[in-house]
N, CA, C, O and CB atoms as a CASP TS submission, in Angstrom:
PFRMAT TS
TARGET T0000
AUTHOR 0000-0000-0000
METHOD Language model
MODEL 1
PARENT N/A
ATOM      1  N   UNK     1      -9.977   5.178 -14.260  1.00  0.00           N
ATOM      2  CA  UNK     1     -11.339   5.414 -13.877  1.00  0.00           C
ATOM      3  C   UNK     1     -11.747   6.838 -14.235  1.00  0.00           C
ATOM      4  O   UNK     1     -12.842   7.070 -14.746  1.00  0.00           O
ATOM      5  CB  UNK     1     -11.524   5.152 -12.392  1.00  0.00           C
ATOM      6  N   UNK     2     -10.862   7.783 -13.963  1.00  0.00           N
ATOM      7  CA  UNK     2     -11.201   9.182 -14.238  1.00  0.00           C
ATOM      8  C   UNK     2     -11.409   9.419 -15.728  1.00  0.00           C
ATOM      9  O   UNK     2     -12.376  10.090 -16.087  1.00  0.00           O
ATOM     10  CB  UNK     2     -10.104  10.110 -13.712  1.00  0.00           C
ATOM     11  N   UNK     3     -10.542   8.898 -16.634  1.00  0.00           N
ATOM     12  CA  UNK     3     -10.802   9.110 -18.056  1.00  0.00           C
ATOM     13  C   UNK     3     -12.121   8.487 -18.518  1.00  0.00           C
ATOM     14  O   UNK     3     -12.808   9.051 -19.369  1.00  0.00           O
ATOM     15  CB  UNK     3      -9.664   8.545 -18.871  1.00  0.00           C
ATOM     16  N   UNK     4     -12.473   7.333 -17.962  1.00  0.00           N
ATOM     17  CA  UNK     4     -13.731   6.693 -18.351  1.00  0.00           C
ATOM     18  C   UNK     4     -14.928   7.526 -17.896  1.00  0.00           C
ATOM     19  O   UNK     4     -15.898   7.678 -18.637  1.00  0.00           O
ATOM     20  CB  UNK     4     -13.817   5.276 -17.762  1.00  0.00           C
ATOM     21  N   UNK     5     -14.860   8.057 -16.692  1.00  0.00           N
ATOM     22  CA  UNK     5     -15.964   8.886 -16.198  1.00  0.00           C
ATOM     23  C   UNK     5     -16.062  10.188 -16.986  1.00  0.00           C
ATOM     24  O   UNK     5     -17.156  10.646 -17.312  1.00  0.00           O
ATOM     25  CB  UNK     5     -15.782   9.189 -14.703  1.00  0.00           C
ATOM     26  N   UNK     6     -14.906  10.777 -17.289  1.00  0.00           N
ATOM     27  CA  UNK     6     -14.919  12.016 -18.066  1.00  0.00           C
ATOM     28  C   UNK     6     -15.414  11.756 -19.473  1.00  0.00           C
ATOM     29  O   UNK     6     -16.146  12.573 -20.031  1.00  0.00           O
ATOM     30  CB  UNK     6     -13.524  12.648 -18.105  1.00  0.00           C
ATOM     31  N   UNK     7     -15.029  10.633 -20.058  1.00  0.00           N
ATOM     32  CA  UNK     7     -15.501  10.285 -21.397  1.00  0.00           C
ATOM     33  C   UNK     7     -17.006  10.072 -21.430  1.00  0.00           C
ATOM     34  O   UNK     7     -17.664  10.446 -22.401  1.00  0.00           O
ATOM     35  CB  UNK     7     -14.796   9.037 -21.893  1.00  0.00           C
ATOM     36  N   UNK     8     -17.551   9.480 -20.387  1.00  0.00           N
ATOM     37  CA  UNK     8     -18.990   9.267 -20.325  1.00  0.00           C
ATOM     38  C   UNK     8     -19.731  10.589 -20.220  1.00  0.00           C
ATOM     39  O   UNK     8     -20.865  10.709 -20.684  1.00  0.00           O
ATOM     40  CB  UNK     8     -19.346   8.370 -19.145  1.00  0.00           C
ATOM     41  N   UNK     9     -19.099  11.575 -19.615  1.00  0.00           N
ATOM     42  CA  UNK     9     -19.718  12.890 -19.480  1.00  0.00           C
ATOM     43  C   UNK     9     -19.418  13.781 -20.683  1.00  0.00           C
ATOM     44  O   UNK     9     -19.908  14.907 -20.763  1.00  0.00           O
ATOM     45  CB  UNK     9     -19.239  13.566 -18.202  1.00  0.00           C
ATOM     46  N   UNK    10     -18.611  13.275 -21.619  1.00  0.00           N
ATOM     47  CA  UNK    10     -18.270  14.062 -22.788  1.00  0.00           C
ATOM     48  C   UNK    10     -17.213  15.114 -22.524  1.00  0.00           C
ATOM     49  O   UNK    10     -17.158  16.128 -23.220  1.00  0.00           O
ATOM     50  CB  UNK    10     -19.485  14.714 -23.320  1.00  0.00           C
ATOM     51  N   UNK    11     -16.377  14.887 -21.530  1.00  0.00           N
ATOM     52  CA  UNK    11     -15.329  15.839 -21.176  1.00  0.00           C
ATOM     53  C   UNK    11     -13.957  15.252 -21.481  1.00  0.00           C
ATOM     54  O   UNK    11     -13.812  14.039 -21.635  1.00  0.00           O
ATOM     55  CB  UNK    11     -15.427  16.228 -19.691  1.00  0.00           C
ATOM     56  N   UNK    12     -12.980  16.095 -21.564  1.00  0.00           N
ATOM     57  CA  UNK    12     -11.599  15.649 -21.714  1.00  0.00           C
ATOM     58  C   UNK    12     -10.852  15.849 -20.406  1.00  0.00           C
ATOM     59  O   UNK    12     -11.189  16.724 -19.609  1.00  0.00           O
ATOM     60  CB  UNK    12     -10.895  16.404 -22.863  1.00  0.00           C
ATOM     61  N   UNK    13      -9.844  15.034 -20.201  1.00  0.00           N
ATOM     62  CA  UNK    13      -9.041  15.131 -18.987  1.00  0.00           C
ATOM     63  C   UNK    13      -7.631  15.534 -19.383  1.00  0.00           C
ATOM     64  O   UNK    13      -6.998  14.844 -20.182  1.00  0.00           O
ATOM     65  CB  UNK    13      -9.039  13.786 -18.191  1.00  0.00           C
ATOM     66  N   UNK    14      -7.123  16.641 -18.838  1.00  0.00           N
ATOM     67  CA  UNK    14      -5.748  17.039 -19.168  1.00  0.00           C
ATOM     68  C   UNK    14      -4.734  16.020 -18.662  1.00  0.00           C
ATOM     69  O   UNK    14      -4.948  15.371 -17.638  1.00  0.00           O
ATOM     70  CB  UNK    14      -5.438  18.417 -18.578  1.00  0.00           C
ATOM     71  N   UNK    15      -3.639  15.890 -19.382  1.00  0.00           N
ATOM     72  CA  UNK    15      -2.592  14.938 -18.997  1.00  0.00           C
ATOM     73  C   UNK    15      -1.985  15.290 -17.650  1.00  0.00           C
ATOM     74  O   UNK    15      -1.491  14.406 -16.950  1.00  0.00           O
ATOM     75  CB  UNK    15      -1.499  14.892 -20.057  1.00  0.00           C
ATOM     76  N   UNK    16      -2.011  16.568 -17.272  1.00  0.00           N
ATOM     77  CA  UNK    16      -1.426  16.965 -15.993  1.00  0.00           C
ATOM     78  C   UNK    16      -2.195  16.391 -14.810  1.00  0.00           C
ATOM     79  O   UNK    16      -1.643  16.292 -13.714  1.00  0.00           O
ATOM     80  CB  UNK    16      -1.379  18.478 -15.890  1.00  0.00           C
ATOM     81  N   UNK    17      -3.441  16.016 -15.001  1.00  0.00           N
ATOM     82  CA  UNK    17      -4.207  15.389 -13.920  1.00  0.00           C
ATOM     83  C   UNK    17      -3.932  13.895 -13.824  1.00  0.00           C
ATOM     84  O   UNK    17      -4.160  13.285 -12.779  1.00  0.00           O
ATOM     85  CB  UNK    17      -5.696  15.624 -14.126  1.00  0.00           C
ATOM     86  N   UNK    18      -3.448  13.311 -14.899  1.00  0.00           N
ATOM     87  CA  UNK    18      -3.213  11.868 -14.908  1.00  0.00           C
ATOM     88  C   UNK    18      -1.768  11.511 -14.622  1.00  0.00           C
ATOM     89  O   UNK    18      -1.512  10.486 -13.991  1.00  0.00           O
ATOM     90  CB  UNK    18      -3.619  11.289 -16.234  1.00  0.00           C
ATOM     91  N   UNK    19      -0.834  12.303 -15.055  1.00  0.00           N
ATOM     92  CA  UNK    19       0.592  12.015 -14.887  1.00  0.00           C
ATOM     93  C   UNK    19       1.117  12.729 -13.647  1.00  0.00           C
ATOM     94  O   UNK    19       1.838  13.723 -13.746  1.00  0.00           O
ATOM     95  CB  UNK    19       1.395  12.444 -16.144  1.00  0.00           C
ATOM     96  N   UNK    20       0.750  12.214 -12.488  1.00  0.00           N
ATOM     97  CA  UNK    20       1.103  12.878 -11.230  1.00  0.00           C
ATOM     98  C   UNK    20       2.475  12.444 -10.745  1.00  0.00           C
ATOM     99  O   UNK    20       3.267  13.284 -10.317  1.00  0.00           O
ATOM    100  CB  UNK    20       0.056  12.585 -10.158  1.00  0.00           C
ATOM    101  N   UNK    21       2.777  11.143 -10.801  1.00  0.00           N
ATOM    102  CA  UNK    21       4.028  10.611 -10.274  1.00  0.00           C
ATOM    103  C   UNK    21       4.913  10.132 -11.411  1.00  0.00           C
ATOM    104  O   UNK    21       4.431   9.593 -12.407  1.00  0.00           O
ATOM    105  CB  UNK    21       3.761   9.467  -9.284  1.00  0.00           C
ATOM    106  N   UNK    22       6.211  10.334 -11.251  1.00  0.00           N
ATOM    107  CA  UNK    22       7.183   9.806 -12.198  1.00  0.00           C
ATOM    108  C   UNK    22       7.542   8.373 -11.850  1.00  0.00           C
ATOM    109  O   UNK    22       7.084   7.834 -10.843  1.00  0.00           O
ATOM    110  CB  UNK    22       8.438  10.676 -12.224  1.00  0.00           C
ATOM    111  N   UNK    23       8.368   7.758 -12.692  1.00  0.00           N
ATOM    112  CA  UNK    23       8.742   6.354 -12.478  1.00  0.00           C
ATOM    113  C   UNK    23       9.535   6.178 -11.181  1.00  0.00           C
ATOM    114  O   UNK    23       9.331   5.198 -10.465  1.00  0.00           O
ATOM    115  CB  UNK    23       9.565   5.836 -13.669  1.00  0.00           C
ATOM    116  N   UNK    24      10.423   7.100 -10.877  1.00  0.00           N
ATOM    117  CA  UNK    24      11.213   6.998  -9.643  1.00  0.00           C
ATOM    118  C   UNK    24      10.347   7.122  -8.402  1.00  0.00           C
ATOM    119  O   UNK    24      10.545   6.407  -7.420  1.00  0.00           O
ATOM    120  CB  UNK    24      12.293   8.067  -9.618  1.00  0.00           C
ATOM    121  N   UNK    25       9.397   8.024  -8.453  1.00  0.00           N
ATOM    122  CA  UNK    25       8.491   8.198  -7.307  1.00  0.00           C
ATOM    123  C   UNK    25       7.597   6.978  -7.120  1.00  0.00           C
ATOM    124  O   UNK    25       7.342   6.563  -5.990  1.00  0.00           O
ATOM    125  CB  UNK    25       7.627   9.455  -7.491  1.00  0.00           C
ATOM    126  N   UNK    26       7.120   6.401  -8.218  1.00  0.00           N
ATOM    127  CA  UNK    26       6.300   5.193  -8.106  1.00  0.00           C
ATOM    128  C   UNK    26       7.102   4.029  -7.533  1.00  0.00           C
ATOM    129  O   UNK    26       6.596   3.267  -6.709  1.00  0.00           O
ATOM    130  CB  UNK    26       5.728   4.809  -9.473  1.00  0.00           C
ATOM    131  N   UNK    27       8.351   3.894  -7.967  1.00  0.00           N
ATOM    132  CA  UNK    27       9.200   2.823  -7.435  1.00  0.00           C
ATOM    133  C   UNK    27       9.442   3.016  -5.943  1.00  0.00           C
ATOM    134  O   UNK    27       9.438   2.048  -5.182  1.00  0.00           O
ATOM    135  CB  UNK    27      10.542   2.773  -8.187  1.00  0.00           C
ATOM    136  N   UNK    28       9.654   4.259  -5.521  1.00  0.00           N
ATOM    137  CA  UNK    28       9.857   4.531  -4.095  1.00  0.00           C
ATOM    138  C   UNK    28       8.599   4.227  -3.289  1.00  0.00           C
ATOM    139  O   UNK    28       8.683   3.697  -2.181  1.00  0.00           O
ATOM    140  CB  UNK    28      10.272   5.992  -3.885  1.00  0.00           C
ATOM    141  N   UNK    29       7.444   4.556  -3.835  1.00  0.00           N
ATOM    142  CA  UNK    29       6.188   4.260  -3.137  1.00  0.00           C
ATOM    143  C   UNK    29       5.959   2.755  -3.011  1.00  0.00           C
ATOM    144  O   UNK    29       5.517   2.278  -1.966  1.00  0.00           O
ATOM    145  CB  UNK    29       5.008   4.905  -3.870  1.00  0.00           C
ATOM    146  N   UNK    30       6.258   2.012  -4.070  1.00  0.00           N
ATOM    147  CA  UNK    30       6.117   0.554  -4.021  1.00  0.00           C
ATOM    148  C   UNK    30       7.062  -0.045  -2.991  1.00  0.00           C
ATOM    149  O   UNK    30       6.674  -0.916  -2.213  1.00  0.00           O
ATOM    150  CB  UNK    30       6.383  -0.062  -5.403  1.00  0.00           C
ATOM    151  N   UNK    31       8.303   0.424  -2.991  1.00  0.00           N
ATOM    152  CA  UNK    31       9.283  -0.082  -2.029  1.00  0.00           C
ATOM    153  C   UNK    31       8.875   0.252  -0.596  1.00  0.00           C
ATOM    154  O   UNK    31       8.996  -0.588   0.295  1.00  0.00           O
ATOM    155  CB  UNK    31      10.671   0.497  -2.328  1.00  0.00           C
ATOM    156  N   UNK    32       8.397   1.460  -0.372  1.00  0.00           N
ATOM    157  CA  UNK    32       7.947   1.842   0.973  1.00  0.00           C
ATOM    158  C   UNK    32       6.757   0.992   1.410  1.00  0.00           C
ATOM    159  O   UNK    32       6.665   0.605   2.575  1.00  0.00           O
ATOM    160  CB  UNK    32       7.571   3.339   1.013  1.00  0.00           C
ATOM    161  N   UNK    33       5.859   0.703   0.494  1.00  0.00           N
ATOM    162  CA  UNK    33       4.715  -0.152   0.828  1.00  0.00           C
ATOM    163  C   UNK    33       5.140  -1.553   1.210  1.00  0.00           C
ATOM    164  O   UNK    33       4.592  -2.145   2.140  1.00  0.00           O
ATOM    165  CB  UNK    33       3.753  -0.217  -0.333  1.00  0.00           C
ATOM    166  N   UNK    34       6.121  -2.084   0.491  1.00  0.00           N
ATOM    167  CA  UNK    34       6.619  -3.419   0.825  1.00  0.00           C
ATOM    168  C   UNK    34       7.311  -3.440   2.186  1.00  0.00           C
ATOM    169  O   UNK    34       7.139  -4.386   2.955  1.00  0.00           O
ATOM    170  CB  UNK    34       7.582  -3.905  -0.253  1.00  0.00           C
ATOM    171  N   UNK    35       8.084  -2.412   2.483  1.00  0.00           N
ATOM    172  CA  UNK    35       8.766  -2.339   3.779  1.00  0.00           C
ATOM    173  C   UNK    35       7.748  -2.248   4.914  1.00  0.00           C
ATOM    174  O   UNK    35       7.896  -2.918   5.936  1.00  0.00           O
ATOM    175  CB  UNK    35       9.723  -1.127   3.821  1.00  0.00           C
ATOM    176  N   UNK    36       6.733  -1.437   4.741  1.00  0.00           N
ATOM    177  CA  UNK    36       5.698  -1.296   5.772  1.00  0.00           C
ATOM    178  C   UNK    36       4.944  -2.610   5.949  1.00  0.00           C
ATOM    179  O   UNK    36       4.653  -3.006   7.078  1.00  0.00           O
ATOM    180  CB  UNK    36       4.715  -0.161   5.407  1.00  0.00           C
ATOM    181  N   UNK    37       4.623  -3.288   4.848  1.00  0.00           N
ATOM    182  CA  UNK    37       3.905  -4.565   4.945  1.00  0.00           C
ATOM    183  C   UNK    37       4.747  -5.630   5.636  1.00  0.00           C
ATOM    184  O   UNK    37       4.242  -6.387   6.465  1.00  0.00           O
ATOM    185  CB  UNK    37       3.495  -5.051   3.555  1.00  0.00           C
ATOM    186  N   UNK    38       6.032  -5.686   5.293  1.00  0.00           N
ATOM    187  CA  UNK    38       6.899  -6.672   5.940  1.00  0.00           C
ATOM    188  C   UNK    38       7.066  -6.388   7.426  1.00  0.00           C
ATOM    189  O   UNK    38       7.034  -7.309   8.242  1.00  0.00           O
ATOM    190  CB  UNK    38       8.263  -6.696   5.264  1.00  0.00           C
ATOM    191  N   UNK    39       7.243  -5.126   7.781  1.00  0.00           N
ATOM    192  CA  UNK    39       7.381  -4.782   9.196  1.00  0.00           C
ATOM    193  C   UNK    39       6.095  -5.092   9.955  1.00  0.00           C
ATOM    194  O   UNK    39       6.133  -5.576  11.086  1.00  0.00           O
ATOM    195  CB  UNK    39       7.748  -3.297   9.357  1.00  0.00           C
ATOM    196  N   UNK    40       4.968  -4.812   9.330  1.00  0.00           N
ATOM    197  CA  UNK    40       3.680  -5.079   9.979  1.00  0.00           C
ATOM    198  C   UNK    40       3.390  -6.556  10.135  1.00  0.00           C
ATOM    199  O   UNK    40       2.601  -6.944  10.997  1.00  0.00           O
ATOM    200  CB  UNK    40       2.571  -4.439   9.200  1.00  0.00           C
ATOM    201  N   UNK    41       4.013  -7.385   9.315  1.00  0.00           N
ATOM    202  CA  UNK    41       3.776  -8.823   9.408  1.00  0.00           C
ATOM    203  C   UNK    41       4.842  -9.534  10.232  1.00  0.00           C
ATOM    204  O   UNK    41       4.529 -10.426  11.020  1.00  0.00           O
ATOM    205  CB  UNK    41       3.715  -9.427   8.024  1.00  0.00           C
ATOM    206  N   UNK    42       6.096  -9.143  10.054  1.00  0.00           N
ATOM    207  CA  UNK    42       7.180  -9.881  10.690  1.00  0.00           C
ATOM    208  C   UNK    42       7.396  -9.521  12.154  1.00  0.00           C
ATOM    209  O   UNK    42       7.761 -10.385  12.951  1.00  0.00           O
ATOM    210  CB  UNK    42       8.443  -9.651   9.941  1.00  0.00           C
ATOM    211  N   UNK    43       7.178  -8.270  12.518  1.00  0.00           N
ATOM    212  CA  UNK    43       7.387  -7.896  13.917  1.00  0.00           C
ATOM    213  C   UNK    43       6.416  -8.619  14.852  1.00  0.00           C
ATOM    214  O   UNK    43       6.869  -9.194  15.842  1.00  0.00           O
ATOM    215  CB  UNK    43       7.236  -6.387  14.081  1.00  0.00           C
ATOM    216  N   UNK    44       5.116  -8.621  14.593  1.00  0.00           N
ATOM    217  CA  UNK    44       4.222  -9.387  15.473  1.00  0.00           C
ATOM    218  C   UNK    44       4.470 -10.894  15.398  1.00  0.00           C
ATOM    219  O   UNK    44       4.337 -11.596  16.400  1.00  0.00           O
ATOM    220  CB  UNK    44       2.774  -9.095  15.117  1.00  0.00           C
ATOM    221  N   UNK    45       4.828 -11.389  14.216  1.00  0.00           N
ATOM    222  CA  UNK    45       5.092 -12.827  14.091  1.00  0.00           C
ATOM    223  C   UNK    45       6.326 -13.221  14.891  1.00  0.00           C
ATOM    224  O   UNK    45       6.356 -14.286  15.508  1.00  0.00           O
ATOM    225  CB  UNK    45       5.275 -13.218  12.614  1.00  0.00           C
ATOM    226  N   UNK    46       7.332 -12.372  14.882  1.00  0.00           N
ATOM    227  CA  UNK    46       8.531 -12.657  15.673  1.00  0.00           C
ATOM    228  C   UNK    46       8.236 -12.658  17.160  1.00  0.00           C
ATOM    229  O   UNK    46       8.735 -13.501  17.905  1.00  0.00           O
ATOM    230  CB  UNK    46       9.617 -11.643  15.369  1.00  0.00           C
ATOM    231  N   UNK    47       7.417 -11.702  17.583  1.00  0.00           N
ATOM    232  CA  UNK    47       7.042 -11.664  19.002  1.00  0.00           C
ATOM    233  C   UNK    47       6.241 -12.908  19.366  1.00  0.00           C
ATOM    234  O   UNK    47       6.487 -13.522  20.404  1.00  0.00           O
ATOM    235  CB  UNK    47       6.225 -10.387  19.322  1.00  0.00           C
ATOM    236  N   UNK    48       5.288 -13.283  18.523  1.00  0.00           N
ATOM    237  CA  UNK    48       4.455 -14.449  18.834  1.00  0.00           C
ATOM    238  C   UNK    48       5.283 -15.728  18.831  1.00  0.00           C
ATOM    239  O   UNK    48       4.983 -16.659  19.578  1.00  0.00           O
ATOM    240  CB  UNK    48       3.301 -14.569  17.829  1.00  0.00           C
ATOM    241  N   UNK    49       6.320 -15.786  18.002  1.00  0.00           N
ATOM    242  CA  UNK    49       7.172 -16.972  17.980  1.00  0.00           C
ATOM    243  C   UNK    49       8.005 -17.120  19.242  1.00  0.00           C
ATOM    244  O   UNK    49       8.328 -18.235  19.653  1.00  0.00           O
ATOM    245  CB  UNK    49       8.080 -16.928  16.784  1.00  0.00           C
ATOM    246  N   UNK    50       8.353 -15.997  19.856  1.00  0.00           N
ATOM    247  CA  UNK    50       9.161 -16.045  21.071  1.00  0.00           C
ATOM    248  C   UNK    50       8.314 -16.152  22.342  1.00  0.00           C
ATOM    249  O   UNK    50       8.796 -16.629  23.369  1.00  0.00           O
ATOM    250  CB  UNK    50      10.038 -14.816  21.148  1.00  0.00           C
ATOM    251  N   UNK    51       7.072 -15.717  22.278  1.00  0.00           N
ATOM    252  CA  UNK    51       6.216 -15.685  23.464  1.00  0.00           C
ATOM    253  C   UNK    51       5.691 -17.084  23.790  1.00  0.00           C
ATOM    254  O   UNK    51       5.720 -17.997  22.965  1.00  0.00           O
ATOM    255  CB  UNK    51       5.041 -14.710  23.256  1.00  0.00           C
ATOM    256  N   UNK    52       5.221 -17.207  25.003  1.00  0.00           N
ATOM    257  CA  UNK    52       4.573 -18.457  25.383  1.00  0.00           C
ATOM    258  C   UNK    52       3.257 -18.577  24.641  1.00  0.00           C
ATOM    259  O   UNK    52       2.649 -17.564  24.295  1.00  0.00           O
ATOM    260  CB  UNK    52       4.349 -18.532  26.913  1.00  0.00           C
ATOM    261  N   UNK    53       2.814 -19.780  24.395  1.00  0.00           N
ATOM    262  CA  UNK    53       1.621 -20.018  23.588  1.00  0.00           C
ATOM    263  C   UNK    53       0.391 -19.371  24.190  1.00  0.00           C
ATOM    264  O   UNK    53      -0.389 -18.745  23.473  1.00  0.00           O
ATOM    265  CB  UNK    53       1.389 -21.498  23.425  1.00  0.00           C
ATOM    266  N   UNK    54       0.203 -19.510  25.491  1.00  0.00           N
ATOM    267  CA  UNK    54      -1.018 -18.976  26.097  1.00  0.00           C
ATOM    268  C   UNK    54      -1.057 -17.451  26.030  1.00  0.00           C
ATOM    269  O   UNK    54      -2.121 -16.883  25.782  1.00  0.00           O
ATOM    270  CB  UNK    54      -1.130 -19.436  27.550  1.00  0.00           C
ATOM    271  N   UNK    55       0.063 -16.779  26.242  1.00  0.00           N
ATOM    272  CA  UNK    55       0.031 -15.318  26.171  1.00  0.00           C
ATOM    273  C   UNK    55      -0.106 -14.827  24.731  1.00  0.00           C
ATOM    274  O   UNK    55      -0.750 -13.806  24.489  1.00  0.00           O
ATOM    275  CB  UNK    55       1.292 -14.732  26.802  1.00  0.00           C
ATOM    276  N   UNK    56       0.485 -15.535  23.781  1.00  0.00           N
ATOM    277  CA  UNK    56       0.341 -15.153  22.382  1.00  0.00           C
ATOM    278  C   UNK    56      -1.103 -15.299  21.923  1.00  0.00           C
ATOM    279  O   UNK    56      -1.616 -14.442  21.203  1.00  0.00           O
ATOM    280  CB  UNK    56       1.261 -15.996  21.502  1.00  0.00           C
ATOM    281  N   UNK    57      -1.755 -16.368  22.330  1.00  0.00           N
ATOM    282  CA  UNK    57      -3.148 -16.573  21.931  1.00  0.00           C
ATOM    283  C   UNK    57      -4.085 -15.606  22.632  1.00  0.00           C
ATOM    284  O   UNK    57      -5.088 -15.192  22.051  1.00  0.00           O
ATOM    285  CB  UNK    57      -3.574 -17.999  22.223  1.00  0.00           C
ATOM    286  N   UNK    58      -3.779 -15.240  23.865  1.00  0.00           N
ATOM    287  CA  UNK    58      -4.634 -14.288  24.589  1.00  0.00           C
ATOM    288  C   UNK    58      -4.577 -12.898  23.965  1.00  0.00           C
ATOM    289  O   UNK    58      -5.583 -12.189  23.957  1.00  0.00           O
ATOM    290  CB  UNK    58      -4.218 -14.212  26.061  1.00  0.00           C
ATOM    291  N   UNK    59      -3.431 -12.501  23.448  1.00  0.00           N
ATOM    292  CA  UNK    59      -3.323 -11.154  22.891  1.00  0.00           C
ATOM    293  C   UNK    59      -4.004 -11.042  21.524  1.00  0.00           C
ATOM    294  O   UNK    59      -4.277  -9.931  21.068  1.00  0.00           O
ATOM    295  CB  UNK    59      -1.856 -10.757  22.772  1.00  0.00           C
ATOM    296  N   UNK    60      -4.275 -12.139  20.880  1.00  0.00           N
ATOM    297  CA  UNK    60      -4.999 -12.079  19.608  1.00  0.00           C
ATOM    298  C   UNK    60      -6.434 -11.894  19.931  1.00  0.00           C
ATOM    299  O   UNK    60      -7.265 -11.813  19.026  1.00  0.00           O
ATOM    300  CB  UNK    60      -4.782 -13.345  18.739  1.00  0.00           C
TER
END
């Protein structure tokens, strides 16, 4: 998006503004995002599976 906006304005964008993260850092960020998403989905689902139906539905 930034190169397209800069190109429309007739400006150039240095590579140092675009190449912020390396491959290892991107992989770590993706893995952390997946772990957070799984924890955010599985922990409440596990609780709701163990709880009584009426209390699980009331808390939603």
